[in-house]
MMTF fields as JSON, N, C-alpha, C and O atoms, coordinates in Angstrom:
{
  "mmtfVersion": "1.0.0",
  "mmtfProducer": "UNKNOWN",
  "numBonds": 343,
  "numAtoms": 344,
  "numGroups": 86,
  "numChains": 1,
  "numModels": 1,
  "chainsPerModel": [1],
  "groupsPerChain": [86],
  "chainIdList": ["A"],
  "bondAtomList": [4, 2, 8, 6, 12, 10, 16, 14, 20, 18, 24, 22, 28, 26, 32, 30, 36, 34, 40, 38, 44, 42, 48, 46, 52, 50, 56, 54, 60, 58, 64, 62, 68, 66, 72, 70, 76, 74, 80, 78, 84, 82, 88, 86, 92, 90, 96, 94, 100, 98, 104, 102, 108, 106, 112, 110, 116, 114, 120, 118, 124, 122, 128, 126, 132, 130, 136, 134, 140, 138, 144, 142, 148, 146, 152, 150, 156, 154, 160, 158, 164, 162, 168, 166, 172, 170, 176, 174, 180, 178, 184, 182, 188, 186, 192, 190, 196, 194, 200, 198, 204, 202, 208, 206, 212, 210, 216, 214, 220, 218, 224, 222, 228, 226, 232, 230, 236, 234, 240, 238, 244, 242, 248, 246, 252, 250, 256, 254, 260, 258, 264, 262, 268, 266, 272, 270, 276, 274, 280, 278, 284, 282, 288, 286, 292, 290, 296, 294, 300, 298, 304, 302, 308, 306, 312, 310, 316, 314, 320, 318, 324, 322, 328, 326, 332, 330, 336, 334, 340, 338],
  "bondOrderList": [1, 1, 1, 1, 1, 1, 1, 1, 1, 1, 1, 1, 1, 1, 1, 1, 1, 1, 1, 1, 1, 1, 1, 1, 1, 1, 1, 1, 1, 1, 1, 1, 1, 1, 1, 1, 1, 1, 1, 1, 1, 1, 1, 1, 1, 1, 1, 1, 1, 1, 1, 1, 1, 1, 1, 1, 1, 1, 1, 1, 1, 1, 1, 1, 1, 1, 1, 1, 1, 1, 1, 1, 1, 1, 1, 1, 1, 1, 1, 1, 1, 1, 1, 1, 1],
  "groupList": [{"groupName": "MET", "atomNameList": ["N", "CA", "C", "O"], "elementList": ["N", "C", "C", "O"], "formalChargeList": [0, 0, 0, 0], "bondAtomList": [1, 0, 2, 1, 3, 2], "bondOrderList": [1, 1, 2], "singleLetterCode": "M", "chemCompType": "L-PEPTIDE LINKING"}, {"groupName": "PRO", "atomNameList": ["N", "CA", "C", "O"], "elementList": ["N", "C", "C", "O"], "formalChargeList": [0, 0, 0, 0], "bondAtomList": [1, 0, 2, 1, 3, 2], "bondOrderList": [1, 1, 2], "singleLetterCode": "P", "chemCompType": "L-PEPTIDE LINKING"}, {"groupName": "LYS", "atomNameList": ["N", "CA", "C", "O"], "elementList": ["N", "C", "C", "O"], "formalChargeList": [0, 0, 0, 0], "bondAtomList": [1, 0, 2, 1, 3, 2], "bondOrderList": [1, 1, 2], "singleLetterCode": "K", "chemCompType": "L-PEPTIDE LINKING"}, {"groupName": "SER", "atomNameList": ["N", "CA", "C", "O"], "elementList": ["N", "C", "C", "O"], "formalChargeList": [0, 0, 0, 0], "bondAtomList": [1, 0, 2, 1, 3, 2], "bondOrderList": [1, 1, 2], "singleLetterCode": "S", "chemCompType": "L-PEPTIDE LINKING"}, {"groupName": "ARG", "atomNameList": ["N", "CA", "C", "O"], "elementList": ["N", "C", "C", "O"], "formalChargeList": [0, 0, 0, 0], "bondAtomList": [1, 0, 2, 1, 3, 2], "bondOrderList": [1, 1, 2], "singleLetterCode": "R", "chemCompType": "L-PEPTIDE LINKING"}, {"groupName": "GLY", "atomNameList": ["N", "CA", "C", "O"], "elementList": ["N", "C", "C", "O"], "formalChargeList": [0, 0, 0, 0], "bondAtomList": [1, 0, 2, 1, 3, 2], "bondOrderList": [1, 1, 2], "singleLetterCode": "G", "chemCompType": "PEPTIDE LINKING"}, {"groupName": "THR", "atomNameList": ["N", "CA", "C", "O"], "elementList": ["N", "C", "C", "O"], "formalChargeList": [0, 0, 0, 0], "bondAtomList": [1, 0, 2, 1, 3, 2], "bondOrderList": [1, 1, 2], "singleLetterCode": "T", "chemCompType": "L-PEPTIDE LINKING"}, {"groupName": "LEU", "atomNameList": ["N", "CA", "C", "O"], "elementList": ["N", "C", "C", "O"], "formalChargeList": [0, 0, 0, 0], "bondAtomList": [1, 0, 2, 1, 3, 2], "bondOrderList": [1, 1, 2], "singleLetterCode": "L", "chemCompType": "L-PEPTIDE LINKING"}, {"groupName": "VAL", "atomNameList": ["N", "CA", "C", "O"], "elementList": ["N", "C", "C", "O"], "formalChargeList": [0, 0, 0, 0], "bondAtomList": [1, 0, 2, 1, 3, 2], "bondOrderList": [1, 1, 2], "singleLetterCode": "V", "chemCompType": "L-PEPTIDE LINKING"}, {"groupName": "PHE", "atomNameList": ["N", "CA", "C", "O"], "elementList": ["N", "C", "C", "O"], "formalChargeList": [0, 0, 0, 0], "bondAtomList": [1, 0, 2, 1, 3, 2], "bondOrderList": [1, 1, 2], "singleLetterCode": "F", "chemCompType": "L-PEPTIDE LINKING"}, {"groupName": "GLU", "atomNameList": ["N", "CA", "C", "O"], "elementList": ["N", "C", "C", "O"], "formalChargeList": [0, 0, 0, 0], "bondAtomList": [1, 0, 2, 1, 3, 2], "bondOrderList": [1, 1, 2], "singleLetterCode": "E", "chemCompType": "L-PEPTIDE LINKING"}, {"groupName": "ASN", "atomNameList": ["N", "CA", "C", "O"], "elementList": ["N", "C", "C", "O"], "formalChargeList": [0, 0, 0, 0], "bondAtomList": [1, 0, 2, 1, 3, 2], "bondOrderList": [1, 1, 2], "singleLetterCode": "N", "chemCompType": "L-PEPTIDE LINKING"}, {"groupName": "TYR", "atomNameList": ["N", "CA", "C", "O"], "elementList": ["N", "C", "C", "O"], "formalChargeList": [0, 0, 0, 0], "bondAtomList": [1, 0, 2, 1, 3, 2], "bondOrderList": [1, 1, 2], "singleLetterCode": "Y", "chemCompType": "L-PEPTIDE LINKING"}, {"groupName": "ALA", "atomNameList": ["N", "CA", "C", "O"], "elementList": ["N", "C", "C", "O"], "formalChargeList": [0, 0, 0, 0], "bondAtomList": [1, 0, 2, 1, 3, 2], "bondOrderList": [1, 1, 2], "singleLetterCode": "A", "chemCompType": "L-PEPTIDE LINKING"}, {"groupName": "ILE", "atomNameList": ["N", "CA", "C", "O"], "elementList": ["N", "C", "C", "O"], "formalChargeList": [0, 0, 0, 0], "bondAtomList": [1, 0, 2, 1, 3, 2], "bondOrderList": [1, 1, 2], "singleLetterCode": "I", "chemCompType": "L-PEPTIDE LINKING"}, {"groupName": "GLN", "atomNameList": ["N", "CA", "C", "O"], "elementList": ["N", "C", "C", "O"], "formalChargeList": [0, 0, 0, 0], "bondAtomList": [1, 0, 2, 1, 3, 2], "bondOrderList": [1, 1, 2], "singleLetterCode": "Q", "chemCompType": "L-PEPTIDE LINKING"}, {"groupName": "TRP", "atomNameList": ["N", "CA", "C", "O"], "elementList": ["N", "C", "C", "O"], "formalChargeList": [0, 0, 0, 0], "bondAtomList": [1, 0, 2, 1, 3, 2], "bondOrderList": [1, 1, 2], "singleLetterCode": "W", "chemCompType": "L-PEPTIDE LINKING"}, {"groupName": "ASP", "atomNameList": ["N", "CA", "C", "O"], "elementList": ["N", "C", "C", "O"], "formalChargeList": [0, 0, 0, 0], "bondAtomList": [1, 0, 2, 1, 3, 2], "bondOrderList": [1, 1, 2], "singleLetterCode": "D", "chemCompType": "L-PEPTIDE LINKING"}, {"groupName": "HIS", "atomNameList": ["N", "CA", "C", "O"], "elementList": ["N", "C", "C", "O"], "formalChargeList": [0, 0, 0, 0], "bondAtomList": [1, 0, 2, 1, 3, 2], "bondOrderList": [1, 1, 2], "singleLetterCode": "H", "chemCompType": "L-PEPTIDE LINKING"}],
  "groupTypeList": [0, 1, 2, 1, 3, 2, 4, 4, 5, 4, 3, 5, 6, 7, 8, 9, 10, 11, 4, 11, 12, 8, 7, 7, 7, 8, 5, 13, 13, 7, 14, 8, 14, 5, 9, 13, 13, 0, 12, 8, 10, 11, 13, 12, 15, 5, 9, 8, 3, 7, 12, 14, 3, 1, 14, 7, 14, 8, 5, 5, 12, 13, 10, 14, 14, 12, 13, 7, 7, 16, 3, 1, 5, 17, 17, 10, 1, 13, 10, 10, 2, 18, 3, 13, 1, 15],
  "groupIdList": [1, 2, 3, 4, 5, 6, 7, 8, 9, 10, 11, 12, 13, 14, 15, 16, 17, 18, 19, 20, 21, 22, 23, 24, 25, 26, 27, 28, 29, 30, 31, 32, 33, 34, 35, 36, 37, 38, 39, 40, 41, 42, 43, 44, 45, 46, 47, 48, 49, 50, 51, 52, 53, 54, 55, 56, 57, 58, 59, 60, 61, 62, 63, 64, 65, 66, 67, 68, 69, 70, 71, 72, 73, 74, 75, 76, 77, 78, 79, 80, 81, 82, 83, 84, 85, 86],
  "secStructList": [7, 7, 7, 7, 1, 1, 7, 6, 6, 7, 7, 1, 7, 7, 1, 1, 7, 2, 2, 2, 2, 2, 2, 2, 2, 2, 2, 2, 2, 2, 2, 2, 2, 2, 2, 2, 2, 2, 2, 6, 6, 7, 7, 1, 1, 7, 2, 0, 0, 0, 0, 0, 2, 2, 2, 2, 2, 2, 2, 2, 2, 2, 2, 2, 2, 2, 2, 2, 2, 7, 7, 7, 7, 1, 1, 1, 7, 7, 6, 6, 6, 6, 6, 7, 7, 7],
  "xCoordList": [31.607, 30.991, 29.11, 28.473, 28.834, 27.056, 26.39, 26.695, 25.678, 24.487, 23.793, 23.579, 23.411, 22.268, 20.9, 20.649, 19.965, 18.792, 18.038, 17.355, 18.359, 17.267, 17.58, 18.627, 17.145, 18.032, 17.715, 16.686, 18.834, 18.573, 17.758, 17.63, 16.866, 16.196, 14.847, 14.304, 14.496, 13.355, 12.06, 12.092, 11.078, 10.536, 9.086, 8.117, 9.371, 8.146, 6.64, 5.583, 6.981, 5.813, 6.185, 7.263, 4.939, 4.896, 5.194, 4.52, 6.169, 6.429, 5.503, 5.55, 4.536, 3.438, 1.873, 1.83, 0.744, -0.121, -0.499, 0.115, -2.369, -3.212, -3.81, -4.037, -3.856, -4.569, -2.994, -3.226, -1.666, -1.24, -1.094, -1.322, -0.892, -1.263, -2.93, -3.037, -3.748, -5.259, -5.016, -5.848, -3.984, -4.001, -2.941, -3.473, -1.735, -0.872, -1.591, -1.615, -2.251, -3.56, -4.084, -3.627, -4.653, -5.183, -4.75, -5.016, -3.721, -2.441, -2.42, -3.017, -1.913, -1.253, -2.609, -2.177, -3.917, -4.953, -5.366, -6.196, -4.949, -5.303, -4.76, -5.236, -3.763, -2.089, -2.5, -2.517, -2.731, -3.04, -4.541, -4.483, -5.718, -6.365, -6.292, -6.725, -5.321, -5.359, -4.024, -3.875, -3.409, -2.79, -3.537, -3.108, -4.77, -5.518, -6.445, -7.033, -6.411, -7.929, -7.396, -8.197, -5.801, -5.184, -4.937, -4.923, -4.762, -4.31, -5.995, -6.26, -6.858, -8.285, -8.887, -9.7, -8.197, -8.919, -8.16, -8.59, -6.867, -5.851, -5.562, -4.874, -6.224, -6.284, -5.398, -5.106, -4.936, -3.402, -4.394, -4.474, -4.973, -5.835, -7.33, -8.15, -7.418, -8.805, -8.806, -7.844, -10.167, -10.241, -9.762, -9.121, -10.196, -9.816, -8.054, -7.419, -7.758, -5.619, -5.298, -4.104, -6.161, -5.465, -5.863, -5.427, -6.834, -7.006, -7.76, -7.786, -8.303, -8.778, -7.844, -7.784, -7.146, -5.956, -4.627, -4.066, -4.077, -3.102, -3.826, -3.239, -4.714, -5.43, -5.158, -4.49, -5.246, -5.587, -4.547, -4.455, -3.354, -2.058, -0.888, -0.142, -1.247, -0.839, -1.67, -1.079, -2.902, -3.559, -2.868, -2.599, -2.641, -2.379, -0.554, -0.075, -0.108, 1.32, 0.938, 1.179, 0.121, 0.277, -0.303, 0.001, -1.112, -1.784, -0.817, -0.61, 0.177, 1.204, 2.345, 3.138, 2.283, 3.454, 2.856, 3.412, 1.615, 0.393, 0.612, 1.131, 0.118, 0.447, 1.663, 1.562, 2.9, 4.46, 4.878, 5.542, 3.972, 4.233, 3.606, 4.227, 2.275, 1.149, 1.368, 1.743, 1.273, 1.297, 0.689, 0.779, 0.204, -0.59, -0.548, 0.625, -0.96, -0.697, -0.566, -0.517, -0.525, -1.158, -2.574, -3.124, -3.053, -4.778, -5.128, -6.156, -4.621, -5.457, -4.4, -3.322, -5.037, -4.182, -4.046, -4.887, -3.297, -2.806, -3.685, -4.292, -3.633, -4.342, -3.4, -3.63, -2.903, -2.067, -2.131, -1.203, -2.977, -3.06, -4.411, -4.83, -4.717, -6.453, -6.602, -7.525, -5.694, -5.615, -4.839, -4.242, -4.764, -3.284, -3.857, -4.896, -2.831, -3.42, -4.124, -3.347, -4.951, -5.788, -4.937, -5.424],
  "yCoordList": [-31.915, -30.492, -30.438, -30.404, -30.459, -30.94, -29.569, -28.426, -29.827, -28.387, -28.42, -29.325, -26.979, -26.543, -26.471, -25.389, -27.229, -27.431, -26.095, -25.608, -25.352, -24.744, -23.28, -23.089, -22.472, -20.863, -20.477, -20.722, -19.859, -18.866, -17.874, -17.226, -17.533, -16.517, -16.352, -15.27, -17.494, -17.249, -18.483, -19.684, -17.442, -18.812, -19.148, -19.883, -18.508, -18.562, -17.585, -17.59, -16.952, -15.843, -14.971, -14.853, -14.085, -12.47, -11.552, -11.213, -11.109, -9.586, -8.978, -8.757, -8.744, -7.872, -8.989, -9.927, -8.646, -9.068, -8.658, -8.112, -9.226, -9.221, -7.23, -6.607, -6.908, -5.724, -4.237, -3.089, -4.891, -3.494, -4.037, -3.185, -4.787, -4.567, -3.93, -3.022, -4.191, -3.503, -2.075, -1.305, -1.388, -0.192, -0.234, -0.225, -0.27, 0.111, 0.377, 1.385, -0.967, -0.392, 1.073, 1.755, 1.535, 2.334, 3.448, 4.028, 3.542, 5.047, 5.001, 6.0, 4.142, 4.422, 4.418, 4.669, 4.329, 4.793, 6.046, 6.783, 6.314, 7.844, 8.898, 9.899, 8.428, 9.191, 9.2, 10.363, 8.635, 8.033, 8.941, 9.844, 8.593, 9.513, 10.558, 10.999, 11.624, 12.826, 13.408, 14.608, 12.575, 13.268, 13.146, 13.834, 12.396, 12.368, 13.465, 14.056, 13.609, 15.026, 16.012, 16.812, 16.464, 17.682, 17.57, 18.608, 16.384, 16.461, 16.628, 17.261, 16.067, 16.477, 17.752, 18.196, 18.38, 19.58, 20.835, 21.986, 20.411, 21.186, 22.844, 23.499, 23.477, 24.611, 24.958, 24.208, 25.976, 26.649, 26.836, 26.123, 27.872, 28.368, 27.673, 28.115, 26.612, 25.996, 25.162, 24.866, 24.976, 24.606, 23.236, 22.852, 22.577, 20.801, 21.163, 21.067, 21.471, 21.393, 22.221, 22.238, 23.145, 23.429, 23.357, 23.943, 22.591, 22.268, 20.875, 20.505, 20.147, 18.884, 17.554, 16.61, 17.868, 17.007, 16.967, 15.895, 18.239, 18.148, 17.091, 16.127, 17.487, 16.718, 15.47, 14.898, 14.675, 13.579, 13.016, 11.981, 13.589, 12.702, 12.483, 11.553, 13.88, 13.838, 12.813, 12.132, 12.559, 11.751, 10.137, 9.264, 9.951, 8.857, 8.481, 7.348, 9.268, 9.451, 8.674, 7.484, 9.782, 9.594, 7.841, 7.098, 7.766, 5.854, 5.139, 4.44, 4.937, 4.484, 4.413, 3.478, 5.647, 5.373, 4.458, 3.532, 5.006, 4.291, 2.661, 2.024, 1.96, 0.729, 0.197, -0.646, 0.689, 0.495, -0.169, -1.071, 0.981, 0.972, -0.134, -1.013, -0.036, -0.798, -2.625, -3.352, -2.833, -4.17, -4.665, -4.276, -5.488, -6.159, -5.918, -5.612, -5.877, -4.847, -6.609, -7.622, -6.745, -7.836, -8.003, -9.089, -7.142, -7.149, -7.502, -8.161, -7.379, -7.527, -8.648, -8.4, -9.926, -11.351, -11.112, -10.413, -11.511, -11.847, -13.152, -13.888, -13.318, -13.5, -15.12, -15.623, -15.63, -16.494, -17.096, -17.865, -16.887, -17.354, -18.075, -19.217, -17.35, -17.953, -19.284, -20.059, -19.502, -20.704, -21.663, -22.174, -22.012, -22.819, -24.36, -24.797, -25.218, -26.171, -27.537, -28.084, -27.983, -28.994, -30.486, -31.528],
  "zCoordList": [-0.547, 0.455, -0.114, -1.167, 1.528, 0.986, 0.314, 0.652, -0.433, -1.003, 0.19, 0.996, 0.132, 1.046, 0.637, 0.106, 0.702, -0.016, 0.071, -0.83, 1.807, 1.798, 1.889, 2.508, 1.574, 1.477, 3.132, 3.762, 3.557, 4.754, 4.681, 3.643, 6.158, 6.135, 5.019, 4.795, 4.465, 3.734, 4.501, 4.77, 4.622, 4.549, 3.709, 3.894, 3.035, 1.917, 2.186, 1.555, 3.141, 3.485, 2.732, 2.148, 2.729, 2.145, 2.943, 3.916, 2.608, 3.462, 4.391, 5.601, 3.365, 4.323, 4.205, 3.41, 5.122, 4.791, 3.612, 2.696, 3.842, 2.822, 2.543, 1.507, 3.697, 4.195, 3.521, 3.143, 3.618, 3.387, 1.764, 0.905, 1.515, -0.152, -0.298, -1.123, 0.171, -0.387, 0.103, -0.377, 1.044, 1.396, 0.004, -1.106, 0.091, -1.154, -2.458, -3.165, -2.599, -4.154, -4.069, -4.986, -3.494, -2.632, -3.382, -4.435, -2.106, -1.911, -3.59, -3.991, -4.758, -5.805, -6.47, -7.595, -6.649, -7.615, -6.845, -7.377, -5.833, -5.254, -6.093, -6.629, -6.044, -6.96, -8.343, -8.745, -8.95, -10.218, -10.658, -11.493, -10.041, -10.013, -10.331, -11.396, -8.859, -8.747, -10.187, -10.417, -10.783, -11.847, -12.863, -13.789, -13.201, -14.323, -14.332, -15.238, -12.748, -12.453, -12.881, -13.364, -12.929, -12.939, -14.61, -15.273, -15.188, -16.803, -17.371, -18.393, -16.668, -17.504, -17.598, -18.409, -16.372, -16.758, -17.17, -17.094, -17.655, -18.542, -18.262, -19.045, -16.951, -16.508, -15.613, -14.681, -15.761, -14.693, -13.276, -12.275, -13.577, -12.324, -11.941, -11.137, -12.655, -12.471, -10.805, -10.096, -10.596, -9.074, -8.767, -7.789, -9.79, -9.901, -9.577, -8.527, -10.538, -9.98, -9.159, -8.86, -8.534, -7.164, -6.212, -5.221, -6.252, -4.709, -4.475, -3.301, -5.308, -5.531, -5.51, -4.722, -6.693, -6.892, -6.178, -5.952, -5.793, -5.112, -3.415, -2.924, -3.069, -1.58, -2.235, -1.373, -3.212, -3.457, -3.412, -2.753, -4.17, -4.591, -2.852, -2.545, -2.033, -0.686, -0.035, 0.803, -0.237, 0.644, 0.117, 0.942, -1.502, -1.995, -1.45, -1.408, -1.231, -0.594, 0.694, 0.898, 1.77, 2.959, 3.494, 4.427, 2.509, 2.46, 2.309, 3.301, 1.153, 1.052, 2.277, 2.387, 3.244, 3.819, 5.098, 5.69, 5.298, 6.152, 6.008, 6.925, 4.624, 4.347, 5.003, 5.894, 4.572, 4.866, 6.432, 6.943, 6.775, 8.23, 8.941, 9.539, 8.837, 9.625, 9.996, 9.076, 10.485, 11.037, 12.693, 13.857, 12.106, 13.612, 14.801, 15.012, 15.489, 16.945, 17.928, 17.232, 19.431, 19.944, 20.003, 19.821, 20.207, 20.325, 19.338, 19.488, 17.615, 16.494, 15.795, 15.255, 15.973, 15.476, 13.981, 13.416, 13.482, 12.518, 12.037, 12.815, 10.406, 9.542, 9.57, 8.471, 10.005, 9.362, 10.966, 11.213, 11.96, 13.109, 12.956, 13.147, 12.69, 12.014, 11.313, 11.562, 10.465, 9.676, 9.783, 8.835, 10.949, 11.546, 11.255, 11.749, 10.208, 10.339, 10.981, 11.764, 10.893, 11.507, 11.337, 11.776]
}
């Protein structure tokens, strides 16, 4: 029996581009900062706990969703197209 030497369906490239990973990290940082600000204030009715932290947390989740759904369009060339081997 012949042994398969290559995995099928794998091309050795990353699923996302670098921009996606940066956006994911920014979103995760916003979520961590929001929860940290809520913890640092330690007040139930404080301004930061009621207004600033929830905005940061929701913004972080929105950023992560955007990072997962973003893909380069036809008018925006991918990074791999520019670095073609010569």
